[in-house]
C-alpha positions in Angstrom: 25.7 0.5 -29.1 25.0 -0.4 -25.2 25.3 -3.9 -24.3 23.3 -4.8 -21.8 24.5 -8.1 -19.7 22.1 -10.6 -17.4 23.8 -9.6 -14.4 22.7 -5.5 -15.5 19.2 -7.4 -16.2 18.9 -8.7 -12.9 20.1 -6.0 -10.8 17.3 -4.0 -13.1 14.5 -6.3 -12.2 15.6 -6.7 -8.6 15.3 -3.1 -8.2 12.1 -3.1 -10.1 10.5 -5.1 -7.8 11.7 -3.8 -4.8 10.0 -0.1 -6.0 6.9 -1.9 -6.5 6.9 -3.8 -3.3 7.7 -0.6 -1.2 5.3 1.3 -3.2 2.8 -1.2 -2.7 3.6 -1.6 1.0 2.8 2.5 1.2 -0.3 2.3 -0.5 -1.8 -0.6 1.4 -1.1 0.7 4.7 -2.8 4.3 3.5 -5.6 2.1 2.2 -6.2 0.0 5.5 -5.7 3.5 7.3 -8.5 4.9 5.5 -10.5 2.0 5.8 -10.1 2.2 9.7 -11.2 5.8 9.7 -14.3 4.7 8.3 -15.3 1.8 10.3 -14.7 3.8 13.3 -17.0 6.4 12.4 -19.6 4.0 11.2 -19.4 2.7 15.0 -19.3 5.9 16.4 -22.8 6.6 14.4 -24.2 3.1 15.9 -23.2 4.2 19.4 -25.0 7.5 19.1 -27.9 6.3 17.3 -28.1 3.6 20.5 -28.0 6.2 22.9 -30.9 7.8 21.3 
């Protein structure tokens, strides 16, 4: 039988939350970049329509 100590649980939880935070940060950057591209494209379309 495997004994899991309190220290092992703490390490596991810290590792889990670290991976979760890194993953969330990377996903957030990707989402913000996509939003920025969409806003830029919308602005360019408005500019082109205003010039016509």
